[in-house]
N, C-alpha and C positions, 0 to 999 in steps of 0.2 A: 535116793535112799538116805542121804545124810547131807547136812550143810554145816560148814565150819567145824568139822571133826577135829578135835585136838587131843593130843596125847598128854598124859599127866606128866608133871615135873618140868624142871628147867631144861632147856636145850632140846626139847621134844619137837614134834612137828605139828603141822596143821594142814588140813586139806579143805579147800574151799567147797568143793562139791564131790559127792560120790554118787555116781549114776550107773544105771544098767542100760547098755545098748540093746534095744529090743530085737535087733536083727540077728544077733548071735549070742546074746546073754553075757557078753563081755562086761566085766565090772570096770568102770571108767573113773579114774581119779583125776579130777580137773582142778588145775591151778588157774585162777583168774588174775591177770595183772593189768593195771591201768596206769598210764602215764600221760600227763598233760603235754609233754614235749618229747620229741624224738632224740633229744640230746642224751649222751651217755648210754646209747644203745636202746633207748626207748623201753617199752614194756617188756619186750623179749630179753633185752640185755640185763634185766633185773632178776632173771631166774638163773642164779649162779649154781655152781656145783654144790655148794653148801646147802642152798635152798632145795635143790633136787634131792639130796641125801635126806634132808628132814622130811620131805614129802614121802619118799620111799619108806623111811622109818615108820611114819604114821600109817602108811598103807599096810605094811607088814603087821603092825599091831592090830589094825582093823580086821585083817584076814584071819587072825588067830581066833576070832569070835565066830567064824563060819564053819559049818560042818564039812563042806567040800570046797575045794579051791576052784573058783571059776577062772576062765581066761581073764587077764587084766591088761590094762594099758594106761598110760599117763598122757593126758591131753593138756594143752595150754590154750587159754582164751586170752587174746591180747586186745586191749581196748586202747586205741591211740587217739589222743586229743578229743575224747568223748564222742567221736563220730564214726570212726572206722573200727570194725570188729573183725578179728581174724581167729578162726578156730583151727588149731594145729593138732591133728590127731596123731597119736603115738609120738609126741614131741621129744620124749626121752624114755629110757628104759631103766629097770631096776639094777642093772649090772654095775 
């Protein structure tokens, strides 16, 4: 539905991909993280609380443009060393 969705202004958020799960029409906000090495927590370790809050902020802004609110979830795609890909469904929530 969207790629590289950004909120206006400084300190806003960005969402790499916004997709719809065809099985249940859930709106999926996807963060893609890539790291060449596993040091410092690897790709997953780079999704801090601050990063999550910015993604949630951007998602809320995106949702204001919709007539009805669909079910939503936040997924994370981790790319480690350019060869291993791991898709984490419902990796975090908006709480």
